[in-house]
C-alpha positions as CSV (number, residue, x, y, z in Angstrom):
1,X,147.5,-44.0,-26.6
2,X,144.3,-42.0,-27.2
3,X,142.2,-42.7,-30.3
4,X,142.2,-40.0,-33.0
5,X,139.4,-39.6,-35.5
6,X,139.0,-37.3,-38.6
7,X,135.5,-36.0,-39.6
8,X,133.4,-33.1,-40.6
9,X,131.7,-30.7,-38.2
10,X,127.9,-31.1,-38.6
11,X,126.9,-28.7,-35.7
12,X,128.4,-26.0,-33.7
13,X,125.3,-24.5,-32.0
14,X,126.2,-25.4,-28.4
15,X,128.8,-23.4,-26.5
16,X,132.2,-25.0,-26.5
17,X,130.8,-28.2,-28.1
18,X,130.8,-29.5,-31.7
19,X,129.2,-32.5,-33.3
20,X,131.6,-34.3,-35.7
21,X,130.4,-36.8,-38.3
22,X,133.0,-39.5,-39.0
23,X,132.3,-41.5,-42.2
24,X,133.8,-44.9,-42.7
25,X,133.7,-47.2,-45.8
26,X,132.8,-50.8,-45.1
27,X,132.4,-53.9,-47.3
28,X,129.4,-56.2,-46.9
29,X,130.6,-59.7,-45.9
30,X,128.3,-61.6,-48.3
31,X,127.6,-59.3,-51.2
32,X,131.1,-57.6,-51.2
33,X,129.4,-54.2,-52.0
34,X,131.0,-51.2,-50.3
35,X,128.9,-48.7,-48.4
36,X,129.4,-45.7,-46.2
37,X,128.5,-45.5,-42.6
38,X,128.4,-42.3,-40.6
39,X,128.7,-41.9,-36.8
40,X,128.4,-38.7,-34.8
41,X,130.7,-37.8,-31.9
42,X,130.4,-34.8,-29.6
43,X,133.7,-33.1,-28.9
44,X,134.9,-30.2,-26.7
45,X,135.9,-27.1,-28.5
46,X,137.4,-24.7,-25.8
47,X,137.9,-21.7,-28.1
48,X,134.8,-22.2,-30.3
49,X,137.1,-22.2,-33.4
50,X,135.5,-25.0,-35.5
51,X,132.5,-24.1,-37.7
52,X,130.0,-26.2,-39.7
53,X,131.7,-27.8,-42.7
54,X,135.3,-27.8,-41.3
55,X,137.3,-31.0,-41.5
56,X,138.7,-31.6,-38.0
57,X,140.7,-34.0,-36.0
58,X,139.4,-35.1,-32.6
59,X,141.1,-37.0,-29.8
60,X,139.7,-39.3,-27.1
61,X,139.8,-37.9,-23.6
62,X,138.3,-38.4,-20.2
63,X,134.5,-38.1,-20.0
64,X,133.7,-34.3,-20.0
65,X,129.9,-34.7,-19.8
66,X,127.3,-37.4,-20.4
67,X,128.0,-37.6,-24.2
68,X,131.3,-35.8,-24.7
69,X,134.3,-38.1,-24.7
70,X,136.5,-36.3,-27.3
71,X,138.4,-33.0,-27.6
72,X,139.1,-31.0,-30.7
73,X,142.8,-31.5,-31.6
74,X,143.0,-29.3,-34.7
75,X,141.1,-27.9,-37.7
76,X,142.6,-29.5,-40.7
77,X,140.7,-27.8,-43.5
78,X,138.1,-25.1,-43.9
79,X,135.6,-25.0,-46.8
80,X,136.3,-22.4,-49.6
81,X,132.7,-21.1,-49.7
82,X,130.8,-21.1,-46.4
83,X,127.0,-21.3,-46.7
84,X,125.5,-18.7,-44.3
85,X,121.9,-20.0,-44.6
86,X,120.3,-16.6,-45.4
87,X,116.8,-15.9,-46.6
88,X,116.4,-17.1,-50.1
């Protein structure tokens, strides 16, 4: 069974590739304080449908390139207001 992860798209600049940031909550073994830890995964996006800020589901696959080991499964949620990054 392939591993499935849910995260937020942090970059879509490359063609047919997205960078997904997956944030997990962990508890420190001694101090018992919870903290967030983020990890970035590169995923294949065949139709270039995911954009920055989208919440997506990615699935593990065969190695597609040196760093790509995941494929976009589906776009779960899109942000209501998308920042275009214009001149301000």
